[in-house]
C-alpha positions as CSV (number, residue, x, y, z in Angstrom):
1,M,-8.7,13.0,-3.2
2,K,-8.2,10.0,-4.8
3,A,-6.9,9.1,-8.2
4,E,-7.2,7.2,-11.9
5,I,-5.3,6.7,-14.5
6,I,-6.7,5.3,-17.2
7,S,-4.4,5.4,-20.9
8,V,-5.6,5.8,-23.9
9,G,-4.0,3.1,-26.6
10,T,-3.7,0.2,-28.8
11,E,-0.4,0.9,-29.4
12,L,0.6,1.3,-25.5
13,L,-0.7,-2.3,-25.1
14,L,0.8,-4.0,-28.0
15,G,4.4,-1.8,-26.4
16,Q,5.3,0.3,-30.0
17,I,4.9,3.6,-27.0
18,T,6.3,3.2,-23.4
19,N,4.3,5.1,-21.1
20,T,6.1,7.9,-19.8
21,N,3.0,9.6,-19.4
22,A,1.1,7.9,-16.9
23,S,4.5,7.8,-15.0
24,Y,4.6,11.5,-14.8
25,L,1.1,12.0,-13.8
26,A,1.8,9.8,-10.7
27,Q,4.7,11.6,-10.0
28,E,2.7,15.2,-10.3
29,L,0.0,13.9,-8.5
30,K,2.2,12.6,-5.2
31,S,3.8,15.5,-5.3
32,L,0.0,17.3,-4.5
33,G,-1.3,14.9,-1.9
34,I,-3.4,13.0,-4.3
35,E,-3.9,9.3,-3.5
36,S,-3.3,7.1,-6.6
37,H,-3.6,3.6,-6.2
38,F,-5.0,2.0,-9.9
39,Q,-4.1,3.0,-13.2
40,S,-5.2,1.1,-15.9
41,T,-4.5,1.2,-20.0
42,V,-6.9,0.7,-23.0
43,G,-7.3,-0.2,-26.9
44,D,-8.9,2.1,-28.9
45,N,-12.3,1.3,-28.7
46,V,-15.7,2.5,-27.3
47,E,-16.8,-0.4,-25.1
48,R,-13.9,-0.9,-23.8
49,I,-12.7,2.5,-22.9
50,H,-16.6,2.0,-20.4
51,E,-15.4,-0.9,-19.3
52,V,-11.9,1.5,-17.3
53,L,-15.0,4.3,-17.0
54,N,-16.7,1.7,-15.0
55,Q,-15.1,0.5,-12.3
56,A,-12.5,4.1,-12.0
57,L,-15.6,5.5,-11.3
58,N,-16.3,3.1,-7.5
59,R,-13.0,3.7,-7.0
60,A,-11.8,7.2,-7.5
61,D,-13.1,10.4,-7.2
62,L,-10.6,12.5,-10.3
63,I,-10.2,10.2,-13.7
64,I,-7.3,11.7,-15.9
65,T,-7.0,9.9,-19.0
66,T,-4.1,10.3,-21.8
67,G,-4.3,10.2,-25.6
68,G,-7.5,9.5,-27.8
69,L,-8.0,13.1,-28.2
70,G,-6.8,13.5,-31.7
71,P,-8.4,13.6,-34.4
72,T,-8.7,10.3,-36.6
73,P,-11.7,7.6,-36.5
74,D,-9.9,5.9,-33.4
75,D,-9.4,8.1,-31.4
76,L,-12.5,8.1,-28.9
77,T,-12.0,9.7,-25.7
78,H,-14.4,12.4,-25.2
79,E,-16.8,10.3,-28.0
80,A,-16.6,7.7,-25.1
81,I,-16.6,9.6,-21.9
82,S,-20.2,12.0,-23.6
83,S,-21.5,8.5,-24.4
84,F,-21.1,6.9,-20.8
85,F,-23.0,9.7,-19.4
86,K,-25.3,9.4,-21.6
87,T,-23.9,12.8,-22.3
88,K,-24.7,14.9,-26.5
89,L,-20.8,17.3,-27.4
90,F,-21.2,20.3,-28.8
91,L,-19.2,22.1,-31.4
92,D,-17.6,24.7,-29.9
93,K,-17.2,27.2,-32.5
94,K,-14.3,29.9,-30.4
95,V,-12.2,26.3,-30.1
96,L,-12.8,25.3,-34.0
97,K,-11.7,29.1,-35.7
98,N,-8.2,28.6,-32.7
99,I,-7.3,25.5,-34.1
100,K,-8.5,26.7,-38.0
101,E,-6.2,29.4,-36.6
102,K,-3.5,26.5,-35.7
103,F,-3.4,25.4,-39.4
104,Y,-2.8,28.5,-41.2
105,L,-0.5,29.9,-39.3
106,K,2.2,25.8,-39.2
107,G,1.3,27.3,-43.8
108,Y,-1.6,25.2,-44.4
109,K,-4.9,27.3,-46.6
110,K,-7.0,24.5,-44.9
111,M,-7.8,22.6,-42.5
112,P,-8.5,19.5,-42.6
113,T,-11.6,18.7,-41.9
114,M,-11.2,15.4,-39.4
115,N,-10.1,17.9,-37.3
116,I,-13.1,19.5,-36.4
117,K,-14.5,16.3,-34.2
118,Q,-11.5,18.0,-32.0
119,A,-14.1,21.0,-31.4
120,Y,-16.7,18.9,-29.7
121,K,-17.1,18.2,-25.9
122,P,-19.7,17.5,-23.4
123,K,-22.1,21.2,-22.6
124,D,-20.8,21.7,-18.8
125,A,-17.4,20.8,-20.0
126,K,-14.6,23.0,-19.5
127,W,-11.5,23.1,-21.7
128,I,-7.7,22.5,-21.1
129,P,-6.2,24.8,-23.4
130,N,-3.4,23.4,-25.2
131,K,-1.3,26.0,-26.8
132,L,1.1,23.5,-28.3
133,G,-1.3,20.9,-30.8
134,T,-5.2,21.0,-31.1
135,A,-5.8,17.9,-29.4
136,N,-7.3,20.0,-25.9
137,G,-8.6,18.7,-22.9
138,I,-11.3,18.7,-20.5
139,K,-11.9,18.9,-17.0
140,W,-15.8,18.1,-16.2
141,R,-17.1,17.4,-13.1
142,I,-19.6,14.5,-12.7
143,R,-21.7,13.1,-10.3
144,D,-23.0,16.3,-8.9
145,G,-19.4,17.6,-8.7
146,N,-18.2,15.2,-6.6
147,V,-16.1,13.6,-9.4
148,L,-14.1,15.1,-11.3
149,I,-12.0,13.8,-15.2
150,M,-9.8,15.2,-17.2
151,T,-8.2,14.3,-20.7
152,F,-5.1,15.1,-21.9
153,P,-3.3,14.0,-25.2
154,G,-1.2,11.2,-25.6
155,V,1.8,14.1,-27.6
156,P,4.5,14.3,-23.7
157,R,5.7,17.3,-24.3
158,E,1.1,18.7,-25.0
159,L,0.2,16.3,-21.4
160,Y,3.6,18.8,-19.7
161,H,2.2,21.7,-20.9
162,M,-1.9,21.7,-20.2
163,W,-0.4,20.2,-16.8
164,E,2.0,22.1,-15.5
165,D,-0.3,25.4,-17.3
166,T,-4.7,24.0,-16.5
167,A,-4.6,21.6,-14.7
168,K,-1.9,21.9,-11.8
169,P,-3.2,25.0,-11.0
170,Y,-6.6,24.1,-10.7
171,L,-5.7,20.9,-8.8
172,K,-4.0,22.9,-6.1
173,K,-7.0,24.6,-5.3
174,L,-8.9,21.6,-4.6
175,T,-6.4,20.0,-2.5
176,G,-5.3,22.3,-0.2
177,K,-1.8,22.5,1.1
178,N,-1.4,17.9,2.0
179,V,1.9,17.1,0.2
180,I,2.8,13.8,-0.4
181,Y,6.9,12.9,0.3
182,S,8.4,9.7,-0.8
183,R,13.0,8.9,-0.3
184,T,13.8,6.0,-1.5
185,L,16.7,3.7,1.1
186,K,19.4,1.6,-1.9
187,F,20.9,-1.3,-0.4
188,T,23.3,-4.0,-1.9
189,G,24.8,-7.3,-1.4
190,I,21.6,-8.0,0.4
191,G,18.5,-10.0,-0.8
192,E,14.5,-8.5,-1.1
193,S,12.8,-11.0,1.8
194,A,16.5,-11.2,3.3
195,L,16.2,-7.2,3.8
196,A,12.6,-7.4,5.0
197,D,13.3,-9.8,7.4
198,K,14.8,-7.3,9.1
199,I,13.0,-4.4,9.0
200,K,9.2,-6.0,9.1
201,S,7.9,-4.0,11.8
202,Y,7.9,-1.2,9.6
203,F,5.6,-2.3,7.9
204,N,3.0,-1.8,9.4
205,L,2.8,2.0,9.6
206,Q,0.3,4.3,8.7
207,N,2.8,7.3,7.5
208,P,5.0,7.1,6.4
209,T,3.8,3.6,5.0
210,V,7.3,1.5,4.5
211,A,7.8,-0.6,0.9
212,P,9.8,-2.4,-0.7
213,Y,11.3,-3.8,-4.5
214,A,13.8,-5.2,-5.8
215,S,16.1,-5.1,-8.9
216,I,19.1,-6.9,-10.1
217,G,21.6,-6.5,-7.8
218,E,20.0,-4.0,-5.8
219,V,16.8,-3.8,-3.6
220,K,14.9,-0.5,-2.3
221,I,12.7,0.5,0.5
222,R,10.4,3.4,-1.0
223,I,9.3,5.7,2.9
224,T,6.2,7.6,1.7
225,S,4.3,10.2,4.4
226,K,1.7,12.8,4.2
227,E,1.1,15.6,5.5
228,K,-0.3,19.0,6.0
229,S,3.8,20.8,5.1
230,L,6.4,19.7,3.1
231,K,8.2,20.5,6.2
232,K,6.1,18.2,8.7
233,A,6.1,14.8,5.7
234,K,9.9,15.1,5.9
235,K,10.7,15.1,9.3
236,L,8.7,12.2,9.9
237,V,10.4,10.3,6.9
238,Q,14.0,10.5,8.2
239,K,12.3,9.6,11.8
240,V,12.0,6.6,10.0
241,T,15.1,6.4,7.5
242,N,17.1,7.1,11.0
243,K,15.6,3.8,12.4
244,I,15.4,1.7,10.1
245,L,19.2,2.9,8.8
246,K,20.2,1.9,12.0
247,K,19.4,-2.3,11.8
248,T,20.4,-2.5,7.9
249,K,23.6,-0.1,7.2
250,K,25.9,-3.0,6.2
251,Y,24.1,-3.1,3.0
252,F,23.0,1.0,2.2
253,F,24.6,2.6,0.2
254,G,22.7,5.0,-1.2
255,K,19.9,7.7,-1.6
256,D,17.2,8.3,-4.3
257,N,18.8,9.4,-6.9
258,D,22.4,7.7,-6.1
259,T,24.1,5.0,-8.2
260,L,27.1,2.9,-6.7
261,E,28.8,4.4,-10.0
262,S,28.1,8.3,-9.2
263,L,28.5,8.0,-5.4
264,V,32.5,6.2,-7.0
265,A,33.2,8.7,-8.6
266,K,32.4,11.1,-6.1
267,K,34.9,9.2,-3.8
268,L,37.8,9.0,-5.9
269,T,37.6,12.3,-7.9
270,T,37.2,14.5,-3.6
271,Q,40.2,12.0,-2.3
272,N,41.2,13.3,-5.8
273,K,41.9,9.1,-6.5
274,T,42.8,7.3,-9.8
275,I,42.1,4.0,-10.9
276,A,42.5,1.8,-13.8
277,I,39.9,-1.3,-14.3
278,A,40.7,-5.0,-15.9
279,E,37.7,-6.8,-16.9
280,S,37.5,-10.4,-18.4
281,C,34.3,-11.8,-18.3
282,T,32.0,-8.8,-18.0
283,G,33.4,-7.5,-21.4
284,G,33.3,-3.5,-20.7
285,L,30.4,-2.8,-18.7
286,L,32.2,-2.0,-15.4
287,S,34.1,0.6,-17.4
288,K,30.6,1.8,-19.1
289,R,29.0,2.1,-15.9
290,L,32.2,4.6,-15.0
291,T,32.2,6.5,-18.0
292,D,29.4,7.1,-18.2
293,I,29.2,9.3,-15.1
294,P,30.5,13.3,-16.5
295,G,33.9,14.0,-15.6
296,S,35.1,10.6,-15.4
297,S,38.9,11.1,-17.2
298,K,39.4,12.6,-13.8
299,Y,39.4,9.7,-11.5
300,I,40.3,7.0,-15.3
301,K,43.1,6.2,-16.1
302,L,43.2,3.3,-18.8
303,N,40.0,0.5,-19.4
304,V,40.9,-3.2,-20.5
305,V,39.1,-5.9,-21.9
306,T,41.6,-8.7,-21.8
307,Y,39.3,-11.3,-21.8
308,S,41.8,-14.3,-23.8
309,N,45.2,-16.1,-21.9
310,E,47.2,-14.1,-24.7
311,A,45.9,-10.8,-23.5
312,K,46.7,-11.5,-19.9
313,N,49.4,-12.4,-20.4
314,K,50.3,-9.6,-23.1
315,I,48.6,-6.9,-22.1
316,L,49.0,-6.5,-18.3
317,N,51.6,-9.3,-17.7
318,V,49.7,-12.3,-15.3
319,P,52.7,-14.6,-15.1
320,Q,51.6,-17.5,-18.3
321,K,52.4,-19.9,-15.9
322,L,50.2,-18.6,-13.6
323,L,47.3,-19.4,-16.4
324,T,47.9,-22.5,-17.2
325,K,48.7,-23.9,-13.5
326,Y,45.8,-22.1,-12.2
327,G,43.3,-20.7,-15.7
328,A,42.3,-17.4,-16.2
329,V,39.6,-17.9,-13.8
330,S,41.2,-17.8,-10.4
331,F,43.0,-16.3,-7.2
332,Q,46.1,-16.0,-8.9
333,V,45.2,-14.7,-11.9
334,A,42.8,-12.0,-10.6
335,K,45.7,-10.6,-7.9
336,A,47.8,-10.0,-10.9
337,M,45.3,-8.7,-13.2
338,A,44.7,-6.1,-10.5
339,I,48.0,-5.1,-10.5
340,G,49.3,-5.8,-13.6
341,V,46.6,-2.4,-14.8
342,K,47.4,-0.9,-12.1
343,K,51.2,-0.9,-12.9
344,L,51.2,0.2,-16.9
345,A,48.7,3.1,-15.6
346,K,50.4,4.1,-12.1
347,T,47.3,5.0,-10.6
348,N,46.3,4.6,-7.4
349,L,43.9,1.9,-7.2
350,G,43.5,-1.5,-9.8
351,L,40.7,-3.8,-9.9
352,S,40.0,-6.8,-11.7
353,I,37.0,-9.1,-12.6
354,T,37.6,-12.5,-14.5
355,G,34.6,-15.7,-14.5
356,I,32.4,-17.6,-16.0
357,A,29.0,-15.9,-16.8
358,G,28.1,-19.0,-19.1
359,P,26.5,-20.5,-20.1
360,S,29.6,-22.3,-20.9
361,G,32.7,-22.4,-20.3
362,S,32.5,-23.8,-16.8
363,T,33.1,-27.3,-15.2
364,K,32.6,-28.8,-11.9
365,T,35.3,-27.2,-10.1
366,K,34.0,-23.7,-12.2
367,P,30.4,-23.5,-12.1
368,V,28.7,-20.6,-14.4
369,G,29.2,-17.4,-12.1
370,L,31.8,-18.3,-10.5
371,V,33.6,-15.1,-10.7
372,Y,36.8,-13.7,-8.9
373,F,38.1,-9.7,-8.3
374,G,41.7,-8.1,-7.8
375,L,41.8,-5.1,-6.1
376,A,45.4,-3.1,-5.7
377,K,45.0,-0.6,-3.6
378,E,48.3,1.7,-3.1
379,N,51.0,-1.6,-1.8
380,K,48.0,-3.6,-0.5
381,I,46.3,-6.1,-2.8
382,K,42.8,-8.2,-2.2
383,T,41.3,-10.7,-3.6
384,I,37.7,-12.2,-3.5
385,K,35.7,-14.9,-4.8
386,M,31.9,-14.7,-5.9
387,L,29.1,-17.1,-6.8
388,F,26.0,-14.8,-8.7
389,G,24.1,-18.1,-8.9
390,K,24.6,-21.2,-11.8
391,N,21.2,-20.8,-13.0
392,S,21.8,-16.5,-13.7
393,I,21.8,-15.3,-16.5
394,R,24.6,-14.1,-18.5
395,E,23.5,-10.3,-18.3
396,E,22.2,-10.6,-14.4
397,I,26.1,-12.6,-13.7
398,R,27.9,-9.7,-15.0
399,W,25.7,-6.5,-14.0
400,L,25.4,-8.9,-10.2
401,A,30.0,-8.6,-10.8
402,T,29.5,-4.9,-11.8
403,Q,27.7,-4.1,-8.5
404,F,29.9,-5.7,-7.1
405,A,32.9,-4.0,-7.7
406,L,31.3,-0.5,-7.4
407,N,30.5,-1.0,-4.2
408,W,33.7,-3.0,-3.3
409,I,36.0,0.0,-4.2
410,G,33.5,2.6,-2.8
411,R,34.0,1.1,0.6
412,E,37.2,0.5,0.2
413,L,37.1,4.2,-0.3
C-alpha cells in the first residue's frame, strides 16, 4: 500500500502554523509498513484541492487529508472531495444530534447553525469519530474499493486521538504484518559528500535502503528495512549498520535520538567526573547545550562567558602579557583559559573556546571562523586550532564550535 498525505490550510502555506501533523502521520505510516512517497500542502480552495487529489490518485492507493473539516466557509475538504468524485453530501442526523449534544455539554444553549455542515458526508463513506471535537473525519472506499480516502481535522490532539482510536486499528487489518524499521546513524567531523563516498556502494541496496542527509555540523545515515516482522527488519538493519561502521567509526558518535551533549553528559556521570567551561566567541552556547540535559548539576561546576580581555584576566587569571603578545584568539590564551577555569572550579576537566565568529573582528592572520580550544584534563593540557570557514555566518560558526568541543570532550572521556 502506498500513501499520500495532503495537508489542507492556507495558514500552512503562509507559514503561520508548523505542519506537525504530516510528520506525525509519516511516522505512523512507516510503523505500519505503509510506503509514503509524497506529501502535498494546499490552500483552502476547491479547485486546488481537486488538483492535488488528481495527482495523488495517480500515485497512491491511500490518501490521507488533514485540515479543512471545521464549520467555517473556508473549511472545504469534504465539499471538495465530494465534488471531485461527483457525489452529493448527505446529512447524517445522528451525527448532527451528537454535535448538538457536545455544545450543550459545554454550556451552550444552542449549536451555531454553521456547525450543521460538519454532519454531512458522502453517502457510502464511514465516519471516523472525533470524541474531542465536532469535526468528524471519514474513511471512504472509491474507485471500486481500490483507493481509500481518510480525512482528519487539523487540530493535532484531535487527529492523534482519532488515528489511535479508529484509523490505526483499521489500517493494521488491511496491511497485515509488514513493518518498516529505521535507524539513523550520526556522524560529526566529516562532510556529507566525504562520508557518502566511503559508503557509496550501499546506496544501491533495495532492502534495506541507505540514505544520507546533513544538518549543521552533523551528517546522518538513515537505514530503513521493510519486512514481515520487526525482528527480521531489525536484523537486516543491524547487518548493514555493522558494515557501514567498519568504514566510518572514526566519525560516528551515536544513533537515533542521541546528541553529542547527551552522550557527554552520560560519560561524565558514569565516570563520576566534573567539568568547568570558559567560553568567549560561543557566548555560552556550549554551556546551554550541556545544561539542557536534566541532572547536569552533577557534573557541571562552573560555566563562565569571558568575552572581554579584562574578564579573561580577572576571572580566569589569564596573564595580561599573553593577551597583549598573542591576542585573545590564540593557542596560548586558550590554554590559559582552560587551566584557569579548571583551577577556579576544582574540576576534573576544564574546557575553553576562544575565536572569531564574525562578521567583524578578523585580520589577515586571524580570519572569521578561526577558533582555538583548550582542554585541561587531570594534569595534561591540550589545545586545538580549527577553521570553520570564513564564509560561514556567525550562528554556524558558534554552533560548529560547540559541536567540535562536545565531540572532543566525548572522545577524551
